[in-house]
C-alpha positions in Angstrom: 35.2 -75.2 94.9 35.2 -72.6 92.1 34.5 -68.8 92.5 30.7 -69.1 91.9 30.4 -71.9 94.5 32.4 -69.8 97.0 30.3 -66.7 96.5 27.1 -68.8 96.8 28.3 -70.3 100.1 29.2 -66.9 101.5 25.8 -65.5 100.6 24.1 -68.5 102.3 26.1 -67.9 105.4 24.9 -64.3 105.6 21.6 -64.2 103.9 20.3 -67.8 103.6 17.8 -69.6 105.9 18.7 -69.8 109.5 19.2 -73.5 109.5 21.9 -73.1 106.8 23.6 -70.1 108.4 23.8 -71.8 111.7 25.6 -74.9 110.4 28.8 -75.5 112.4 32.2 -75.0 110.8 34.1 -77.4 113.1 33.5 -80.8 114.6 33.4 -79.4 118.1 30.5 -77.1 117.2 28.2 -80.0 116.1 25.4 -80.7 118.5 24.3 -84.3 119.0 25.3 -87.6 117.3 27.7 -88.3 120.2 27.5 -92.0 119.4 29.5 -91.5 116.2 31.1 -88.1 116.8 32.3 -88.5 120.4 36.0 -87.7 120.8 36.8 -91.4 121.1 34.6 -92.5 118.2 36.0 -93.7 114.8 34.3 -91.0 112.7 35.5 -88.1 114.9 39.1 -89.5 114.9 39.0 -90.1 111.1 37.8 -86.6 110.3 40.3 -85.0 112.7 43.2 -87.0 111.3 42.0 -86.3 107.7 42.1 -90.0 107.1 38.4 -90.5 106.1 37.5 -93.5 103.9 34.3 -93.8 101.9 31.2 -93.5 104.2 27.4 -93.5 103.9 25.5 -91.3 106.4 21.9 -92.2 106.8 19.2 -91.0 109.1 16.0 -88.9 109.3 15.9 -85.3 107.9 17.4 -82.6 110.0 19.8 -84.8 111.9 23.0 -83.4 110.5 24.1 -85.4 107.5 24.9 -82.4 105.3 26.4 -80.6 108.3 28.9 -83.4 108.9 29.8 -83.3 105.2 30.4 -79.5 105.3 32.6 -79.9 108.4 34.6 -82.5 106.6 35.0 -80.0 103.7 36.3 -77.4 106.1 38.8 -79.7 107.8 40.2 -81.8 104.9 43.2 -81.0 102.7 41.5 -82.9 99.9 39.5 -81.4 97.1 35.8 -81.4 98.1 33.1 -81.8 95.5 29.4 -81.9 96.1 26.5 -83.2 94.0 22.8 -83.6 94.8 21.4 -86.8 93.2 18.0 -85.1 92.7 19.5 -82.7 90.2 22.8 -84.3 89.0 23.4 -87.2 86.6 26.2 -89.4 85.2 27.7 -86.5 83.3 28.2 -84.5 86.5 29.9 -87.5 88.1 32.1 -87.9 85.0 33.3 -84.3 85.3 34.1 -84.8 89.0 36.0 -88.1 88.3 38.0 -86.5 85.5 39.1 -83.6 87.8 39.8 -86.1 90.6 42.2 -88.0 88.2 44.0 -84.8 87.4 44.2 -83.9 91.1 45.6 -87.4 91.9 48.3 -86.9 89.3 49.6 -84.0 91.5 49.2 -86.0 94.8 45.9 -84.4 95.8 42.9 -86.5 97.0 39.2 -85.8 96.1 36.2 -86.2 98.4 32.9 -86.5 96.6 29.8 -85.7 98.7 26.5 -87.0 97.1 23.4 -85.8 98.9 20.3 -88.0 98.5 22.4 -90.7 97.0 19.5 -93.1 97.0 18.0 -91.0 94.1 20.7 -92.3 91.8 19.6 -95.4 89.9 21.6 -98.6 89.9 23.6 -97.7 86.7 24.6 -94.4 88.1 25.7 -95.9 91.4 27.6 -98.6 89.5 29.5 -96.0 87.6 31.1 -94.9 90.9 32.3 -98.4 91.9 35.7 -98.5 90.2 36.6 -95.0 91.2 35.7 -95.6 94.9 37.6 -99.0 94.7 40.9 -97.5 93.4 40.7 -94.4 95.5 40.2 -91.9 92.7 37.4 -90.4 94.9 36.5 -90.8 98.5 32.7 -91.1 98.7 30.5 -89.5 101.3 26.9 -90.5 100.6 23.9 -89.1 102.5 20.4 -90.5 102.5 17.2 -90.4 104.5 16.4 -94.0 103.3 17.6 -97.3 104.5 20.9 -97.8 102.6 20.5 -101.6 102.7 17.6 -101.2 100.3 18.4 -98.1 98.4 22.2 -98.2 97.9 23.9 -100.9 95.8 25.4 -103.6 97.9 28.7 -103.4 96.1 28.9 -99.7 97.0 28.0 -100.5 100.6 30.7 -103.0 100.9 33.3 -100.4 100.0 32.0 -97.9 102.5 31.5 -97.6 106.3 27.9 -96.9 107.4 27.1 -94.4 110.1 23.5 -94.0 111.3 22.4 -90.6 112.5 19.7 -90.6 115.1 17.0 -87.9 115.7 18.5 -85.2 118.0 17.5 -85.3 121.6 15.3 -82.7 123.2 18.3 -81.3 124.9 20.2 -81.1 121.6 17.3 -79.2 119.9 17.0 -76.9 122.9 20.7 -76.0 122.7 20.3 -75.2 119.0 17.1 -73.1 119.6 18.9 -71.0 122.3 21.9 -70.6 120.1 19.8 -69.5 117.1 18.0 -66.8 119.2 21.2 -65.4 120.8 24.0 -65.9 118.1 24.6 -62.4 116.7 27.0 -63.6 114.0 25.1 -66.5 112.3 21.8 -66.5 114.2 19.0 -64.1 115.0 20.8 -62.3 117.8 20.9 -59.0 116.0 17.1 -58.8 116.3 17.3 -58.4 120.1 15.0 -61.4 120.7 14.5 -63.7 123.6 12.5 -66.9 124.1 10.6 -68.1 127.1 11.7 -71.4 128.7 8.4 -73.1 128.1 8.5 -72.0 124.4 12.0 -73.4 124.0 11.0 -76.6 125.7 7.9 -76.8 123.5 9.9 -76.5 120.3 12.5 -79.0 121.6 9.7 -81.5 122.2 7.5 -81.0 119.2 10.4 -80.9 116.6 10.8 -84.7 117.2 14.6 -84.6 116.6 14.4 -82.5 113.5 16.7 -79.4 114.0 15.7 -77.8 110.8 12.0 -77.7 111.8 12.8 -76.0 115.1 15.1 -73.5 113.6 12.7 -72.6 110.8 10.1 -71.9 113.5 12.5 -69.7 115.4 13.3 -67.7 112.3 9.7 -67.2 111.4 8.9 -66.2 114.9 11.6 -63.5 115.0 10.8 -62.1 111.6 7.0 -61.9 112.1 6.7 -60.8 115.7 6.5 -57.1 116.6 8.9 -55.8 119.3 7.6 -55.1 122.8 7.6 -51.6 124.3 11.2 -52.1 125.4 12.2 -52.9 121.8 12.8 -56.6 122.3 11.1 -59.4 120.4 9.4 -61.8 122.8 9.1 -65.4 121.6 6.3 -66.9 123.7 4.7 -70.3 123.7 1.8 -68.9 121.7 4.1 -67.5 119.1 6.0 -70.8 118.7 2.8 -72.8 118.5 1.7 -70.5 115.6 5.0 -70.7 113.8 5.3 -74.4 113.9 1.5 -74.9 113.4 1.2 -77.4 116.2 -0.7 -77.0 119.5 0.8 -77.7 122.8 -2.0 -79.9 124.0 -1.3 -81.3 127.5 2.3 -80.0 127.2 4.5 -79.7 130.2 8.0 -78.2 130.3 9.7 -81.4 131.4 8.3 -83.3 128.5 7.0 -86.0 130.7 3.5 -85.8 129.3 4.8 -86.7 125.9 6.0 -90.0 127.2 3.1 -90.5 129.6 0.7 -90.2 126.7 2.5 -92.8 124.6 2.7 -95.1 127.6 -1.0 -94.8 128.3 -1.8 -95.4 124.6 0.2 -98.7 124.5 -1.3 -99.9 127.8 -4.8 -99.1 126.7 -4.4 -101.3 123.6 -2.8 -104.0 125.7 -5.6 -103.7 128.2 -8.3 -104.2 125.5 -9.8 -100.7 125.9 -10.7 -99.3 122.5 -12.3 -96.2 124.0 -9.0 -95.2 125.7 -7.0 -96.2 122.6 -9.0 -93.9 120.4 -8.8 -91.1 123.0 -5.0 -91.2 123.1 -4.8 -91.3 119.3 -6.8 -88.1 119.3 -4.7 -86.5 122.0 -1.4 -87.3 120.3 -2.7 -86.0 117.0 -3.8 -82.7 118.6 -0.4 -82.4 120.2 1.2 -82.7 116.8 2.6 -86.2 117.2 4.1 -87.7 114.1 1.6 -90.1 112.5 4.3 -92.5 111.5 5.4 -92.7 115.1 1.9 -93.6 116.2 1.7 -96.2 113.5 5.0 -97.7 114.7 3.7 -98.1 118.2 0.5 -99.8 117.0 2.6 -102.3 114.9 4.8 -103.1 117.9 1.8 -103.7 120.1 0.1 -105.9 117.5 3.1 -108.3 117.7 4.2 -107.9 121.3 0.8 -108.0 123.0 -1.4 -109.8 120.4 0.9 -112.0 118.4 -0.6 -115.3 117.2 -3.7 -114.8 119.3 -4.9 -112.8 116.3 -2.3 -112.9 113.4 -4.4 -110.4 111.5 -3.6 -107.7 114.1 -0.1 -107.2 112.6 -1.5 -107.3 109.1 -3.9 -104.5 109.9 -1.2 -102.5 111.8 1.4 -102.8 109.0 -1.1 -101.8 106.3 -2.3 -98.9 108.4 1.3 -97.7 108.6 1.7 -97.9 104.9 -1.6 -96.1 104.4 -0.9 -93.2 106.6 2.4 -92.5 104.8 0.7 -92.5 101.5 -2.4 -90.5 102.5 -1.3 -88.1 105.3 -3.6 -86.0 107.5 -6.4 -85.4 108.1 -7.6 -88.8 106.7 -4.9 -90.7 108.5 -6.6 -90.0 111.8 -9.3 -92.5 110.7 -6.8 -95.2 109.7 -4.8 -94.9 112.9 -8.0 -95.2 115.0 -9.1 -98.2 112.8 -5.8 -100.0 113.6 -5.6 -99.0 117.3 -9.1 -100.1 118.0 -8.6 -103.4 116.2 -5.5 -104.2 118.2 -7.3 -103.1 121.4 -10.2 -105.5 120.6 -8.1 -108.4 119.6 -7.4 -111.3 122.0 -4.1 -110.9 123.8 -1.0 -113.0 124.1 2.7 -112.2 124.8 3.8 -115.7 123.8 5.8 -114.4 120.7 7.9 -111.9 122.6 8.4 -114.4 125.4 9.6 -116.9 122.8 12.2 -114.6 121.3 13.4 -113.4 124.7 13.9 -117.0 125.9 15.5 -118.0 122.6 18.0 -115.1 122.9 18.7 -116.0 126.5 19.5 -119.6 125.4 21.8 -118.4 122.6 23.7 -116.1 124.9 24.2 -118.7 127.5 24.9 -121.7 125.3 26.8 -120.1 122.4 27.0 -121.5 118.9 25.7 -125.0 119.3 26.2 -127.5 116.5 23.1 -127.8 114.2 21.9 -131.4 113.8 23.7 -132.9 110.9 20.6 -133.9 108.9 19.4 -130.2 109.0 22.4 -128.7 107.4 22.2 -127.3 103.9 23.6 -129.0 100.8 23.3 -128.3 97.1 20.9 -130.4 95.1 22.5 -133.3 93.2 21.1 -135.3 90.4 21.9 -138.4 92.4 19.5 -137.3 95.1 16.3 -139.2 95.7 14.2 -136.5 94.0 11.3 -138.8 93.2 10.5 -139.4 96.8 10.5 -135.7 97.6 13.5 -136.2 99.9 16.2 -135.2 97.4 16.7 -131.5 97.5 15.0 -131.3 100.9 17.0 -134.1 102.5 19.7 -132.1 104.2 22.9 -134.1 103.8 21.1 -137.4 103.3 21.8 -138.6 106.8 18.3 -138.9 108.3 16.3 -135.8 107.5 12.5 -136.6 107.4 10.5 -134.5 104.9 7.3 -133.7 106.7 5.1 -133.7 103.6 5.8 -137.3 103.0 4.1 -138.3 106.3 0.4 -138.5 107.3 -0.9 -135.1 108.3 2.3 -133.5 106.9 4.0 -134.0 110.3 6.7 -136.3 111.6 8.3 -136.1 115.0 11.9 -135.0 114.6 14.5 -133.1 116.6 15.3 -129.7 115.2 17.0 -128.0 118.2 20.7 -128.6 118.9 21.2 -131.5 121.4 22.1 -129.3 124.3 18.8 -127.4 124.3 16.5 -130.1 122.7 14.3 -130.3 125.7 13.6 -126.5 126.0 10.0 -125.2 125.5 10.5 -121.8 123.8 7.3 -120.8 122.1 4.4 -121.5 124.4 1.0 -120.5 122.9 -1.6 -119.1 125.2 -5.3 -120.2 125.5 -6.5 -117.0 123.8 -7.7 -116.5 120.3 -6.0 -118.3 117.5 -3.3 -119.5 119.8 -5.9 -121.8 121.4 -6.2 -123.4 117.9 -2.4 -123.7 117.8 -2.4 -125.5 121.2 -5.1 -127.9 120.0 -3.0 -128.6 116.9 0.1 -129.3 119.0 -2.0 -131.8 121.1 -3.3 -133.4 118.0 0.1 -134.1 116.6 1.5 -135.1 120.0 4.1 -132.3 120.0 6.2 -132.6 123.1 5.3 -130.2 125.9 1.9 -129.4 124.4 0.0 -130.0 127.7 0.4 -128.2 131.0 2.8 -125.6 129.7 3.6 -122.7 132.0 4.4 -119.3 130.5 7.9 -117.8 130.5 7.7 -114.2 131.6 10.8 -111.9 131.1 11.5 -109.3 133.7 10.4 -106.3 131.5 6.8 -107.4 131.7 6.8 -106.5 135.4 7.2 -102.8 134.5 
């Protein structure tokens, strides 16, 4: 870090936004992410021992990716360099690598933190590979995107991935109270206090994003006149105004948040489009994330409708894509469109029953041998390509290519021997699944008549 970086950091600590000032300096000050930063967890131990290898931190905004990087900067003996992929390019990386090589010559290591690493294109990410490989730099990448899609596979293979989860309500509440009372880095010098119900509201409505909650606290303190006793009173009304979300149906224990979601799902499952639309409206008025609502509709479309109406999932997925691209207020229409479609669709839980039973079989029977004729082999010129059984013929020991038979079906065993008599997917008599059952009967598929459903325990809840 040069003199200008140091001065900029010091100014941020005293004059920058609250969310930046309140960033912890040590591991033990970090709130949340116990699944990777617990005292017995790998990342915690590696940072404490200053033995960190290259890592990719990924998760939603406001969950602490940059915070963890700054704590590493404070605890490591290595040179710490930081780039932001939105404003940096290959030339910046070349400068860091050159300085890292010079530091290595004197026995010093270099940690390179790249924020928003998914913004680098493939060529820029490829540039880093040899230097991460030979240890010239230890990479810390941070991204809000799925690294399996946005970060080069070769770079991923040289790094450990750590997923950061949205902070819990308790985590957010801890940070809110710390922000109000901390006189050194927070808003404590303003002599402010916050009501319990206001703190609970922020903790619930921030949806795991610490930055959103802290920004609301800062705005509330700076724009609220003191009471007669000279103290700034942060009420529920003040916090609603600052975060621009209403506390519709809010209760301090947060139970209503989960009750509403539960009622929404059960309304769709229960084929009540009126109730489904009502709960969409209620969640929107309470400030629920539109992407979260869309996710619940997608899950219901597969779990509770499934193949009874395969279009339900198509509608739900496209609604999810549409709301991300369009945003509010128009997304309210799209969400209601998808929710009412799922509510009106014929219902079946056969798909989720099938995967539950399949997983149960796998757990109890282990890695059973796959029938020999189903195993993969490479295509060979000597294969019987003319008959259509060449490249599709498994290892040539009995595989029957379905398209070579009348009706494009031939009876054949696909399950391992030990579970070959198991009925896993059992279509219902509802919607399109009734057509599936009729097709099974037509081709004479084993177990197509008189099937009884398999019901996992969680459907009793």
